[in-house]
CHARMM internal coordinates of N, CA and C (Angstrom, degrees):
IC EDIT
DIST 1 N 1 CA 1.4484
DIST 1 CA 1 C 1.5227
ANGL 1 N 1 CA 1 C 108.76
DIST 1 C 2 N 1.3118
ANGL 1 CA 1 C 2 N 116.77
DIHE 1 N 1 CA 1 C 2 N 132.18
DIST 2 N 2 CA 1.4592
ANGL 1 C 2 N 2 CA 121.67
DIHE 1 CA 1 C 2 N 2 CA -178.16
DIST 2 CA 2 C 1.5199
ANGL 2 N 2 CA 2 C 110.49
DIHE 1 C 2 N 2 CA 2 C -81.51
DIST 2 C 3 N 1.3054
ANGL 2 CA 2 C 3 N 114.83
DIHE 2 N 2 CA 2 C 3 N 141.89
DIST 3 N 3 CA 1.4536
ANGL 2 C 3 N 3 CA 121.21
DIHE 2 CA 2 C 3 N 3 CA 177.92
DIST 3 CA 3 C 1.5233
ANGL 3 N 3 CA 3 C 109.69
DIHE 2 C 3 N 3 CA 3 C -100.54
DIST 3 C 4 N 1.3143
ANGL 3 CA 3 C 4 N 114.97
DIHE 3 N 3 CA 3 C 4 N 160.23
DIST 4 N 4 CA 1.4549
ANGL 3 C 4 N 4 CA 119.68
DIHE 3 CA 3 C 4 N 4 CA 174.57
DIST 4 CA 4 C 1.5181
ANGL 4 N 4 CA 4 C 107.62
DIHE 3 C 4 N 4 CA 4 C -65.12
DIST 4 C 5 N 1.3154
ANGL 4 CA 4 C 5 N 115.87
DIHE 4 N 4 CA 4 C 5 N 130.59
DIST 5 N 5 CA 1.4540
ANGL 4 C 5 N 5 CA 120.43
DIHE 4 CA 4 C 5 N 5 CA -178.74
DIST 5 CA 5 C 1.5126
ANGL 5 N 5 CA 5 C 113.14
DIHE 4 C 5 N 5 CA 5 C 91.51
DIST 5 C 6 N 1.3271
ANGL 5 CA 5 C 6 N 118.45
DIHE 5 N 5 CA 5 C 6 N -4.13
DIST 6 N 6 CA 1.4569
ANGL 5 C 6 N 6 CA 121.96
DIHE 5 CA 5 C 6 N 6 CA 178.69
DIST 6 CA 6 C 1.5192
ANGL 6 N 6 CA 6 C 108.10
DIHE 5 C 6 N 6 CA 6 C -80.07
DIST 6 C 7 N 1.3166
ANGL 6 CA 6 C 7 N 117.09
DIHE 6 N 6 CA 6 C 7 N 108.79
DIST 7 N 7 CA 1.4622
ANGL 6 C 7 N 7 CA 120.63
DIHE 6 CA 6 C 7 N 7 CA -174.65
DIST 7 CA 7 C 1.5207
ANGL 7 N 7 CA 7 C 112.65
DIHE 6 C 7 N 7 CA 7 C -96.04
DIST 7 C 8 N 1.3237
ANGL 7 CA 7 C 8 N 118.53
DIHE 7 N 7 CA 7 C 8 N 9.86
DIST 8 N 8 CA 1.4638
ANGL 7 C 8 N 8 CA 120.07
DIHE 7 CA 7 C 8 N 8 CA -179.77
DIST 8 CA 8 C 1.5144
ANGL 8 N 8 CA 8 C 111.79
DIHE 7 C 8 N 8 CA 8 C -69.89
DIST 8 C 9 N 1.3184
ANGL 8 CA 8 C 9 N 117.96
DIHE 8 N 8 CA 8 C 9 N -33.88
DIST 9 N 9 CA 1.4515
ANGL 8 C 9 N 9 CA 120.88
DIHE 8 CA 8 C 9 N 9 CA -171.78
DIST 9 CA 9 C 1.5198
ANGL 9 N 9 CA 9 C 113.37
DIHE 8 C 9 N 9 CA 9 C -81.48
DIST 9 C 10 N 1.2992
ANGL 9 CA 9 C 10 N 117.96
DIHE 9 N 9 CA 9 C 10 N -40.99
DIST 10 N 10 CA 1.4557
ANGL 9 C 10 N 10 CA 120.68
DIHE 9 CA 9 C 10 N 10 CA -174.87
DIST 10 CA 10 C 1.5143
ANGL 10 N 10 CA 10 C 110.00
DIHE 9 C 10 N 10 CA 10 C -135.80
DIST 10 C 11 N 1.3348
ANGL 10 CA 10 C 11 N 114.28
DIHE 10 N 10 CA 10 C 11 N 140.52
DIST 11 N 11 CA 1.4542
ANGL 10 C 11 N 11 CA 120.35
DIHE 10 CA 10 C 11 N 11 CA 176.48
DIST 11 CA 11 C 1.5195
ANGL 11 N 11 CA 11 C 107.73
DIHE 10 C 11 N 11 CA 11 C -118.38
DIST 11 C 12 N 1.3274
ANGL 11 CA 11 C 12 N 116.73
DIHE 11 N 11 CA 11 C 12 N 110.76
DIST 12 N 12 CA 1.4536
ANGL 11 C 12 N 12 CA 121.06
DIHE 11 CA 11 C 12 N 12 CA -177.71
DIST 12 CA 12 C 1.5248
ANGL 12 N 12 CA 12 C 112.21
DIHE 11 C 12 N 12 CA 12 C -96.20
DIST 12 C 13 N 1.3076
ANGL 12 CA 12 C 13 N 117.52
DIHE 12 N 12 CA 12 C 13 N 4.42
DIST 13 N 13 CA 1.4564
ANGL 12 C 13 N 13 CA 119.73
DIHE 12 CA 12 C 13 N 13 CA -178.56
DIST 13 CA 13 C 1.5239
ANGL 13 N 13 CA 13 C 110.39
DIHE 12 C 13 N 13 CA 13 C -76.70
DIST 13 C 14 N 1.3255
ANGL 13 CA 13 C 14 N 115.01
DIHE 13 N 13 CA 13 C 14 N 149.93
DIST 14 N 14 CA 1.4598
ANGL 13 C 14 N 14 CA 121.01
DIHE 13 CA 13 C 14 N 14 CA 176.36
DIST 14 CA 14 C 1.5091
ANGL 14 N 14 CA 14 C 108.26
DIHE 13 C 14 N 14 CA 14 C -127.27
DIST 14 C 15 N 1.3030
ANGL 14 CA 14 C 15 N 115.38
DIHE 14 N 14 CA 14 C 15 N 149.98
DIST 15 N 15 CA 1.4522
ANGL 14 C 15 N 15 CA 120.92
DIHE 14 CA 14 C 15 N 15 CA 178.81
DIST 15 CA 15 C 1.5169
ANGL 15 N 15 CA 15 C 108.11
DIHE 14 C 15 N 15 CA 15 C -93.52
DIST 15 C 16 N 1.3205
ANGL 15 CA 15 C 16 N 116.76
DIHE 15 N 15 CA 15 C 16 N 101.95
DIST 16 N 16 CA 1.4585
ANGL 15 C 16 N 16 CA 120.62
DIHE 15 CA 15 C 16 N 16 CA -177.28
DIST 16 CA 16 C 1.5214
ANGL 16 N 16 CA 16 C 111.83
DIHE 15 C 16 N 16 CA 16 C -74.59
DIST 16 C 17 N 1.3138
ANGL 16 CA 16 C 17 N 118.10
DIHE 16 N 16 CA 16 C 17 N -14.50
DIST 17 N 17 CA 1.4528
ANGL 16 C 17 N 17 CA 120.87
DIHE 16 CA 16 C 17 N 17 CA 179.77
DIST 17 CA 17 C 1.5249
ANGL 17 N 17 CA 17 C 111.63
DIHE 16 C 17 N 17 CA 17 C -80.59
DIST 17 C 18 N 1.3160
ANGL 17 CA 17 C 18 N 118.25
DIHE 17 N 17 CA 17 C 18 N -13.18
DIST 18 N 18 CA 1.4553
ANGL 17 C 18 N 18 CA 122.15
DIHE 17 CA 17 C 18 N 18 CA -178.89
DIST 18 CA 18 C 1.5245
ANGL 18 N 18 CA 18 C 109.06
DIHE 17 C 18 N 18 CA 18 C -77.71
DIST 18 C 19 N 1.3253
ANGL 18 CA 18 C 19 N 117.08
DIHE 18 N 18 CA 18 C 19 N 107.18
DIST 19 N 19 CA 1.4603
ANGL 18 C 19 N 19 CA 121.15
DIHE 18 CA 18 C 19 N 19 CA -178.48
DIST 19 CA 19 C 1.5143
ANGL 19 N 19 CA 19 C 112.32
DIHE 18 C 19 N 19 CA 19 C -96.71
DIST 19 C 20 N 1.3318
ANGL 19 CA 19 C 20 N 119.08
DIHE 19 N 19 CA 19 C 20 N -2.82
DIST 20 N 20 CA 1.4595
ANGL 19 C 20 N 20 CA 121.50
DIHE 19 CA 19 C 20 N 20 CA -179.37
DIST 20 CA 20 C 1.5182
ANGL 20 N 20 CA 20 C 111.81
DIHE 19 C 20 N 20 CA 20 C -68.12
DIST 20 C 21 N 1.3269
ANGL 20 CA 20 C 21 N 118.05
DIHE 20 N 20 CA 20 C 21 N -29.37
DIST 21 N 21 CA 1.4580
ANGL 20 C 21 N 21 CA 121.85
DIHE 20 CA 20 C 21 N 21 CA -176.79
DIST 21 CA 21 C 1.5210
ANGL 21 N 21 CA 21 C 113.09
DIHE 20 C 21 N 21 CA 21 C -86.28
DIST 21 C 22 N 1.3149
ANGL 21 CA 21 C 22 N 118.14
DIHE 21 N 21 CA 21 C 22 N -7.43
DIST 22 N 22 CA 1.4618
ANGL 21 C 22 N 22 CA 120.68
DIHE 21 CA 21 C 22 N 22 CA -178.13
DIST 22 CA 22 C 1.5226
ANGL 22 N 22 CA 22 C 109.84
DIHE 21 C 22 N 22 CA 22 C -77.27
DIST 22 C 23 N 1.3268
ANGL 22 CA 22 C 23 N 115.21
DIHE 22 N 22 CA 22 C 23 N 140.74
DIST 23 N 23 CA 1.4577
ANGL 22 C 23 N 23 CA 121.19
DIHE 22 CA 22 C 23 N 23 CA 175.86
DIST 23 CA 23 C 1.5193
ANGL 23 N 23 CA 23 C 108.41
DIHE 22 C 23 N 23 CA 23 C -105.13
DIST 23 C 24 N 1.3085
ANGL 23 CA 23 C 24 N 115.42
DIHE 23 N 23 CA 23 C 24 N 146.83
DIST 24 N 24 CA 1.4604
ANGL 23 C 24 N 24 CA 119.09
DIHE 23 CA 23 C 24 N 24 CA 174.49
DIST 24 CA 24 C 1.5164
ANGL 24 N 24 CA 24 C 108.23
DIHE 23 C 24 N 24 CA 24 C -74.69
DIST 24 C 25 N 1.3125
ANGL 24 CA 24 C 25 N 115.87
DIHE 24 N 24 CA 24 C 25 N 129.30
DIST 25 N 25 CA 1.4601
ANGL 24 C 25 N 25 CA 121.39
DIHE 24 CA 24 C 25 N 25 CA -178.42
DIST 25 CA 25 C 1.5157
ANGL 25 N 25 CA 25 C 108.12
DIHE 24 C 25 N 25 CA 25 C -108.57
DIST 25 C 26 N 1.3273
ANGL 25 CA 25 C 26 N 115.96
DIHE 25 N 25 CA 25 C 26 N 112.70
DIST 26 N 26 CA 1.4528
ANGL 25 C 26 N 26 CA 121.38
DIHE 25 CA 25 C 26 N 26 CA -179.62
DIST 26 CA 26 C 1.5201
ANGL 26 N 26 CA 26 C 108.03
DIHE 25 C 26 N 26 CA 26 C -123.87
DIST 26 C 27 N 1.3070
ANGL 26 CA 26 C 27 N 116.76
DIHE 26 N 26 CA 26 C 27 N 113.32
DIST 27 N 27 CA 1.4608
ANGL 26 C 27 N 27 CA 121.55
DIHE 26 CA 26 C 27 N 27 CA -177.06
DIST 27 CA 27 C 1.5239
ANGL 27 N 27 CA 27 C 111.04
DIHE 26 C 27 N 27 CA 27 C -62.93
DIST 27 C 28 N 1.3026
ANGL 27 CA 27 C 28 N 117.18
DIHE 27 N 27 CA 27 C 28 N -30.53
DIST 28 N 28 CA 1.4636
ANGL 27 C 28 N 28 CA 120.95
DIHE 27 CA 27 C 28 N 28 CA -178.31
DIST 28 CA 28 C 1.5226
ANGL 28 N 28 CA 28 C 112.71
DIHE 27 C 28 N 28 CA 28 C -66.67
DIST 28 C 29 N 1.3243
ANGL 28 CA 28 C 29 N 118.00
DIHE 28 N 28 CA 28 C 29 N -20.85
DIST 29 N 29 CA 1.4616
ANGL 28 C 29 N 29 CA 121.40
DIHE 28 CA 28 C 29 N 29 CA -177.68
DIST 29 CA 29 C 1.5218
ANGL 29 N 29 CA 29 C 113.47
DIHE 28 C 29 N 29 CA 29 C -99.89
DIST 29 C 30 N 1.3192
ANGL 29 CA 29 C 30 N 118.26
DIHE 29 N 29 CA 29 C 30 N 8.18
DIST 30 N 30 CA 1.4593
ANGL 29 C 30 N 30 CA 120.54
DIHE 29 CA 29 C 30 N 30 CA -179.22
DIST 30 CA 30 C 1.5225
ANGL 30 N 30 CA 30 C 110.58
DIHE 29 C 30 N 30 CA 30 C -79.01
DIST 30 C 31 N 1.3235
ANGL 30 CA 30 C 31 N 115.38
DIHE 30 N 30 CA 30 C 31 N 144.37
DIST 31 N 31 CA 1.4591
ANGL 30 C 31 N 31 CA 120.32
DIHE 30 CA 30 C 31 N 31 CA 176.89
DIST 31 CA 31 C 1.5289
ANGL 31 N 31 CA 31 C 109.46
DIHE 30 C 31 N 31 CA 31 C -79.14
DIST 31 C 32 N 1.3299
ANGL 31 CA 31 C 32 N 116.26
DIHE 31 N 31 CA 31 C 32 N 169.28
DIST 32 N 32 CA 1.4718
ANGL 31 C 32 N 32 CA 120.04
DIHE 31 CA 31 C 32 N 32 CA 179.22
DIST 32 CA 32 C 1.5234
ANGL 32 N 32 CA 32 C 112.01
DIHE 31 C 32 N 32 CA 32 C -60.20
DIST 32 C 33 N 1.3379
ANGL 32 CA 32 C 33 N 119.80
DIHE 32 N 32 CA 32 C 33 N -45.20
DIST 33 N 33 CA 1.4747
ANGL 32 C 33 N 33 CA 118.36
DIHE 32 CA 32 C 33 N 33 CA 177.36
DIST 33 CA 33 C 1.5256
ANGL 33 N 33 CA 33 C 112.73
DIHE 32 C 33 N 33 CA 33 C -61.72
DIST 33 C 34 N 1.3341
ANGL 33 CA 33 C 34 N 117.39
DIHE 33 N 33 CA 33 C 34 N -36.38
DIST 34 N 34 CA 1.4668
ANGL 33 C 34 N 34 CA 119.99
DIHE 33 CA 33 C 34 N 34 CA 178.02
DIST 34 CA 34 C 1.5233
ANGL 34 N 34 CA 34 C 110.96
DIHE 33 C 34 N 34 CA 34 C -67.95
DIST 34 C 35 N 1.3335
ANGL 34 CA 34 C 35 N 116.73
DIHE 34 N 34 CA 34 C 35 N -38.80
DIST 35 N 35 CA 1.4633
ANGL 34 C 35 N 35 CA 120.08
DIHE 34 CA 34 C 35 N 35 CA 177.49
DIST 35 CA 35 C 1.5193
ANGL 35 N 35 CA 35 C 111.55
DIHE 34 C 35 N 35 CA 35 C -66.06
DIST 35 C 36 N 1.3328
ANGL 35 CA 35 C 36 N 116.99
DIHE 35 N 35 CA 35 C 36 N -39.57
DIST 36 N 36 CA 1.4677
ANGL 35 C 36 N 36 CA 120.48
DIHE 35 CA 35 C 36 N 36 CA 177.21
DIST 36 CA 36 C 1.5203
ANGL 36 N 36 CA 36 C 110.71
DIHE 35 C 36 N 36 CA 36 C -63.76
DIST 36 C 37 N 1.3233
ANGL 36 CA 36 C 37 N 116.27
DIHE 36 N 36 CA 36 C 37 N -41.52
DIST 37 N 37 CA 1.4614
ANGL 36 C 37 N 37 CA 120.85
DIHE 36 CA 36 C 37 N 37 CA 178.59
DIST 37 CA 37 C 1.5269
ANGL 37 N 37 CA 37 C 110.29
DIHE 36 C 37 N 37 CA 37 C -62.81
DIST 37 C 38 N 1.3251
ANGL 37 CA 37 C 38 N 116.71
DIHE 37 N 37 CA 37 C 38 N -45.61
DIST 38 N 38 CA 1.4595
ANGL 37 C 38 N 38 CA 121.04
DIHE 37 CA 37 C 38 N 38 CA 178.50
DIST 38 CA 38 C 1.5256
ANGL 38 N 38 CA 38 C 111.06
DIHE 37 C 38 N 38 CA 38 C -62.34
DIST 38 C 39 N 1.3239
ANGL 38 CA 38 C 39 N 116.31
DIHE 38 N 38 CA 38 C 39 N -41.36
DIST 39 N 39 CA 1.4599
ANGL 38 C 39 N 39 CA 120.63
DIHE 38 CA 38 C 39 N 39 CA 178.25
DIST 39 CA 39 C 1.5245
ANGL 39 N 39 CA 39 C 111.50
DIHE 38 C 39 N 39 CA 39 C -63.18
DIST 39 C 40 N 1.3293
ANGL 39 CA 39 C 40 N 116.93
DIHE 39 N 39 CA 39 C 40 N -40.13
DIST 40 N 40 CA 1.4670
ANGL 39 C 40 N 40 CA 119.35
DIHE 39 CA 39 C 40 N 40 CA 179.38
DIST 40 CA 40 C 1.5239
ANGL 40 N 40 CA 40 C 111.04
DIHE 39 C 40 N 40 CA 40 C -66.15
DIST 40 C 41 N 1.3186
ANGL 40 CA 40 C 41 N 117.10
DIHE 40 N 40 CA 40 C 41 N -36.64
DIST 41 N 41 CA 1.4684
ANGL 40 C 41 N 41 CA 120.27
DIHE 40 CA 40 C 41 N 41 CA 177.11
DIST 41 CA 41 C 1.5237
ANGL 41 N 41 CA 41 C 110.09
DIHE 40 C 41 N 41 CA 41 C -65.45
DIST 41 C 42 N 1.3231
ANGL 41 CA 41 C 42 N 116.45
DIHE 41 N 41 CA 41 C 42 N -46.55
DIST 42 N 42 CA 1.4640
ANGL 41 C 42 N 42 CA 120.00
DIHE 41 CA 41 C 42 N 42 CA -179.63
DIST 42 CA 42 C 1.5230
ANGL 42 N 42 CA 42 C 111.70
DIHE 41 C 42 N 42 CA 42 C -63.99
DIST 42 C 43 N 1.3273
ANGL 42 CA 42 C 43 N 116.78
DIHE 42 N 42 CA 42 C 43 N -37.95
DIST 43 N 43 CA 1.4623
ANGL 42 C 43 N 43 CA 120.50
DIHE 42 CA 42 C 43 N 43 CA 177.45
DIST 43 CA 43 C 1.5295
ANGL 43 N 43 CA 43 C 110.72
DIHE 42 C 43 N 43 CA 43 C -63.48
DIST 43 C 44 N 1.3216
ANGL 43 CA 43 C 44 N 116.78
DIHE 43 N 43 CA 43 C 44 N -40.47
DIST 44 N 44 CA 1.4602
ANGL 43 C 44 N 44 CA 120.62
DIHE 43 CA 43 C 44 N 44 CA 176.93
DIST 44 CA 44 C 1.5152
ANGL 44 N 44 CA 44 C 112.17
DIHE 43 C 44 N 44 CA 44 C -64.62
DIST 44 C 45 N 1.3324
ANGL 44 CA 44 C 45 N 116.24
DIHE 44 N 44 CA 44 C 45 N -38.59
DIST 45 N 45 CA 1.4629
ANGL 44 C 45 N 45 CA 120.25
DIHE 44 CA 44 C 45 N 45 CA 177.61
DIST 45 CA 45 C 1.5285
ANGL 45 N 45 CA 45 C 111.08
DIHE 44 C 45 N 45 CA 45 C -63.78
DIST 45 C 46 N 1.3242
ANGL 45 CA 45 C 46 N 116.84
DIHE 45 N 45 CA 45 C 46 N -41.61
DIST 46 N 46 CA 1.4671
ANGL 45 C 46 N 46 CA 120.01
DIHE 45 CA 45 C 46 N 46 CA 178.61
DIST 46 CA 46 C 1.5209
ANGL 46 N 46 CA 46 C 111.59
DIHE 45 C 46 N 46 CA 46 C -65.84
DIST 46 C 47 N 1.3197
ANGL 46 CA 46 C 47 N 116.48
DIHE 46 N 46 CA 46 C 47 N -39.98
DIST 47 N 47 CA 1.4648
ANGL 46 C 47 N 47 CA 119.73
DIHE 46 CA 46 C 47 N 47 CA 178.42
DIST 47 CA 47 C 1.5233
ANGL 47 N 47 CA 47 C 110.67
DIHE 46 C 47 N 47 CA 47 C -64.91
DIST 47 C 48 N 1.3250
ANGL 47 CA 47 C 48 N 116.87
DIHE 47 N 47 CA 47 C 48 N -40.76
DIST 48 N 48 CA 1.4631
ANGL 47 C 48 N 48 CA 120.45
DIHE 47 CA 47 C 48 N 48 CA 178.08
DIST 48 CA 48 C 1.5245
ANGL 48 N 48 CA 48 C 110.52
DIHE 47 C 48 N 48 CA 48 C -64.57
DIST 48 C 49 N 1.3344
ANGL 48 CA 48 C 49 N 116.68
DIHE 48 N 48 CA 48 C 49 N -39.89
DIST 49 N 49 CA 1.4634
ANGL 48 C 49 N 49 CA 120.06
DIHE 48 CA 48 C 49 N 49 CA 178.04
DIST 49 CA 49 C 1.5204
ANGL 49 N 49 CA 49 C 110.95
DIHE 48 C 49 N 49 CA 49 C -61.88
DIST 49 C 50 N 1.3296
ANGL 49 CA 49 C 50 N 116.57
DIHE 49 N 49 CA 49 C 50 N -43.53
DIST 50 N 50 CA 1.4634
ANGL 49 C 50 N 50 CA 120.38
DIHE 49 CA 49 C 50 N 50 CA 179.04
DIST 50 CA 50 C 1.5266
ANGL 50 N 50 CA 50 C 111.61
DIHE 49 C 50 N 50 CA 50 C -62.75
DIST 50 C 51 N 1.3259
ANGL 50 CA 50 C 51 N 116.78
DIHE 50 N 50 CA 50 C 51 N -38.82
DIST 51 N 51 CA 1.4677
ANGL 50 C 51 N 51 CA 120.12
DIHE 50 CA 50 C 51 N 51 CA 178.45
DIST 51 CA 51 C 1.5234
ANGL 51 N 51 CA 51 C 111.47
DIHE 50 C 51 N 51 CA 51 C -65.22
DIST 51 C 52 N 1.3210
ANGL 51 CA 51 C 52 N 116.64
DIHE 51 N 51 CA 51 C 52 N -39.61
DIST 52 N 52 CA 1.4678
ANGL 51 C 52 N 52 CA 120.10
DIHE 51 CA 51 C 52 N 52 CA 178.75
DIST 52 CA 52 C 1.5217
ANGL 52 N 52 CA 52 C 110.31
DIHE 51 C 52 N 52 CA 52 C -66.97
DIST 52 C 53 N 1.3235
ANGL 52 CA 52 C 53 N 116.96
DIHE 52 N 52 CA 52 C 53 N -41.26
DIST 53 N 53 CA 1.4664
ANGL 52 C 53 N 53 CA 120.18
DIHE 52 CA 52 C 53 N 53 CA 178.34
DIST 53 CA 53 C 1.5189
ANGL 53 N 53 CA 53 C 110.47
DIHE 52 C 53 N 53 CA 53 C -60.92
DIST 53 C 54 N 1.3203
ANGL 53 CA 53 C 54 N 116.91
DIHE 53 N 53 CA 53 C 54 N -44.27
DIST 54 N 54 CA 1.4677
ANGL 53 C 54 N 54 CA 120.34
DIHE 53 CA 53 C 54 N 54 CA 178.77
DIST 54 CA 54 C 1.5240
ANGL 54 N 54 CA 54 C 111.48
DIHE 53 C 54 N 54 CA 54 C -64.17
DIST 54 C 55 N 1.3267
ANGL 54 CA 54 C 55 N 117.10
DIHE 54 N 54 CA 54 C 55 N -37.68
DIST 55 N 55 CA 1.4634
ANGL 54 C 55 N 55 CA 120.00
DIHE 54 CA 54 C 55 N 55 CA -179.69
DIST 55 CA 55 C 1.5226
ANGL 55 N 55 CA 55 C 111.49
DIHE 54 C 55 N 55 CA 55 C -69.64
DIST 55 C 56 N 1.3182
ANGL 55 CA 55 C 56 N 117.34
DIHE 55 N 55 CA 55 C 56 N -32.95
DIST 56 N 56 CA 1.4590
ANGL 55 C 56 N 56 CA 120.62
DIHE 55 CA 55 C 56 N 56 CA -177.75
DIST 56 CA 56 C 1.5240
ANGL 56 N 56 CA 56 C 113.26
DIHE 55 C 56 N 56 CA 56 C -89.37
DIST 56 C 57 N 1.3146
ANGL 56 CA 56 C 57 N 116.89
DIHE 56 N 56 CA 56 C 57 N -15.31
DIST 57 N 57 CA 1.4655
ANGL 56 C 57 N 57 CA 120.61
DIHE 56 CA 56 C 57 N 57 CA -179.67
DIST 57 CA 57 C 1.5284
ANGL 57 N 57 CA 57 C 108.79
DIHE 56 C 57 N 57 CA 57 C -69.51
DIST 57 C 58 N 1.3123
ANGL 57 CA 57 C 58 N 116.96
DIHE 57 N 57 CA 57 C 58 N 129.61
DIST 58 N 58 CA 1.4741
ANGL 57 C 58 N 58 CA 118.13
DIHE 57 CA 57 C 58 N 58 CA 179.61
DIST 58 CA 58 C 1.5207
ANGL 58 N 58 CA 58 C 110.81
DIHE 57 C 58 N 58 CA 58 C -65.86
DIST 58 C 59 N 1.2903
ANGL 58 CA 58 C 59 N 114.83
DIHE 58 N 58 CA 58 C 59 N 145.21
DIST 59 N 59 CA 1.4622
ANGL 58 C 59 N 59 CA 120.30
DIHE 58 CA 58 C 59 N 59 CA 178.05
DIST 59 CA 59 C 1.5194
ANGL 59 N 59 CA 59 C 108.01
DIHE 58 C 59 N 59 CA 59 C -77.25
DIST 59 C 60 N 1.3130
ANGL 59 CA 59 C 60 N 115.85
DIHE 59 N 59 CA 59 C 60 N 106.53
DIST 60 N 60 CA 1.4628
ANGL 59 C 60 N 60 CA 120.84
DIHE 59 CA 59 C 60 N 60 CA -173.56
DIST 60 CA 60 C 1.5238
ANGL 60 N 60 CA 60 C 111.98
DIHE 59 C 60 N 60 CA 60 C -66.79
DIST 60 C 61 N 1.2973
ANGL 60 CA 60 C 61 N 117.22
DIHE 60 N 60 CA 60 C 61 N -44.55
DIST 61 N 61 CA 1.4532
ANGL 60 C 61 N 61 CA 120.26
DIHE 60 CA 60 C 61 N 61 CA -177.08
DIST 61 CA 61 C 1.5156
ANGL 61 N 61 CA 61 C 113.45
DIHE 60 C 61 N 61 CA 61 C -76.42
DIST 61 C 62 N 1.3148
ANGL 61 CA 61 C 62 N 118.29
DIHE 61 N 61 CA 61 C 62 N -29.30
DIST 62 N 62 CA 1.4620
ANGL 61 C 62 N 62 CA 121.54
DIHE 61 CA 61 C 62 N 62 CA -176.29
DIST 62 CA 62 C 1.5271
ANGL 62 N 62 CA 62 C 111.28
DIHE 61 C 62 N 62 CA 62 C -67.97
DIST 62 C 63 N 1.3113
ANGL 62 CA 62 C 63 N 117.38
DIHE 62 N 62 CA 62 C 63 N -39.10
DIST 63 N 63 CA 1.4635
ANGL 62 C 63 N 63 CA 120.25
DIHE 62 CA 62 C 63 N 63 CA -179.64
DIST 63 CA 63 C 1.5224
ANGL 63 N 63 CA 63 C 110.66
DIHE 62 C 63 N 63 CA 63 C -67.62
DIST 63 C 64 N 1.3130
ANGL 63 CA 63 C 64 N 117.08
DIHE 63 N 63 CA 63 C 64 N -40.10
DIST 64 N 64 CA 1.4669
ANGL 63 C 64 N 64 CA 120.42
DIHE 63 CA 63 C 64 N 64 CA 179.63
DIST 64 CA 64 C 1.5233
ANGL 64 N 64 CA 64 C 110.95
DIHE 63 C 64 N 64 CA 64 C -68.89
DIST 64 C 65 N 1.3191
ANGL 64 CA 64 C 65 N 117.67
DIHE 64 N 64 CA 64 C 65 N -39.04
DIST 65 N 65 CA 1.4622
ANGL 64 C 65 N 65 CA 121.49
DIHE 64 CA 64 C 65 N 65 CA -179.63
DIST 65 CA 65 C 1.5230
ANGL 65 N 65 CA 65 C 111.01
DIHE 64 C 65 N 65 CA 65 C -67.89
DIST 65 C 66 N 1.3075
ANGL 65 CA 65 C 66 N 117.92
DIHE 65 N 65 CA 65 C 66 N -34.75
DIST 66 N 66 CA 1.4616
ANGL 65 C 66 N 66 CA 121.49
DIHE 65 CA 65 C 66 N 66 CA -179.99
DIST 66 CA 66 C 1.5215
ANGL 66 N 66 CA 66 C 110.79
DIHE 65 C 66 N 66 CA 66 C -67.36
DIST 66 C 67 N 1.3135
ANGL 66 CA 66 C 67 N 117.81
DIHE 66 N 66 CA 66 C 67 N -41.32
DIST 67 N 67 CA 1.4670
ANGL 66 C 67 N 67 CA 119.84
DIHE 66 CA 66 C 67 N 67 CA -178.94
DIST 67 CA 67 C 1.5224
ANGL 67 N 67 CA 67 C 111.90
DIHE 66 C 67 N 67 CA 67 C -72.70
DIST 67 C 68 N 1.3279
ANGL 67 CA 67 C 68 N 117.95
DIHE 67 N 67 CA 67 C 68 N -28.53
DIST 68 N 68 CA 1.4627
ANGL 67 C 68 N 68 CA 120.80
DIHE 67 CA 67 C 68 N 68 CA 179.31
DIST 68 CA 68 C 1.5208
ANGL 68 N 68 CA 68 C 111.88
DIHE 67 C 68 N 68 CA 68 C -72.56
DIST 68 C 69 N 1.3265
ANGL 68 CA 68 C 69 N 118.65
DIHE 68 N 68 CA 68 C 69 N -32.53
DIST 69 N 69 CA 1.4632
ANGL 68 C 69 N 69 CA 121.71
DIHE 68 CA 68 C 69 N 69 CA -176.92
DIST 69 CA 69 C 1.5148
ANGL 69 N 69 CA 69 C 112.45
DIHE 68 C 69 N 69 CA 69 C -81.30
DIST 69 C 70 N 1.3066
ANGL 69 CA 69 C 70 N 118.33
DIHE 69 N 69 CA 69 C 70 N -14.16
DIST 70 N 70 CA 1.4710
ANGL 69 C 70 N 70 CA 119.94
DIHE 69 CA 69 C 70 N 70 CA -177.70
DIST 70 CA 70 C 1.4848
ANGL 70 N 70 CA 70 C 112.24
DIHE 69 C 70 N 70 CA 70 C -88.25
END
COOR INIT
IC SEED 1 N 1 CA 1 C
IC BUILD
């Protein structure tokens, strides 16, 4: 049975200095399906950002209503 912190079983480290595995990414050479996929990812990221902003934005009316009722 593996224990927490036991690194014998799995190695999650990556060698960031290894540049042989990197691919050149050129937006101009993407196909239409690849561009649509990229656009859908970016759209999801923007929607997630908006949700986080709304969750972190203080409720302006709730604070005022709480102080008025007390």
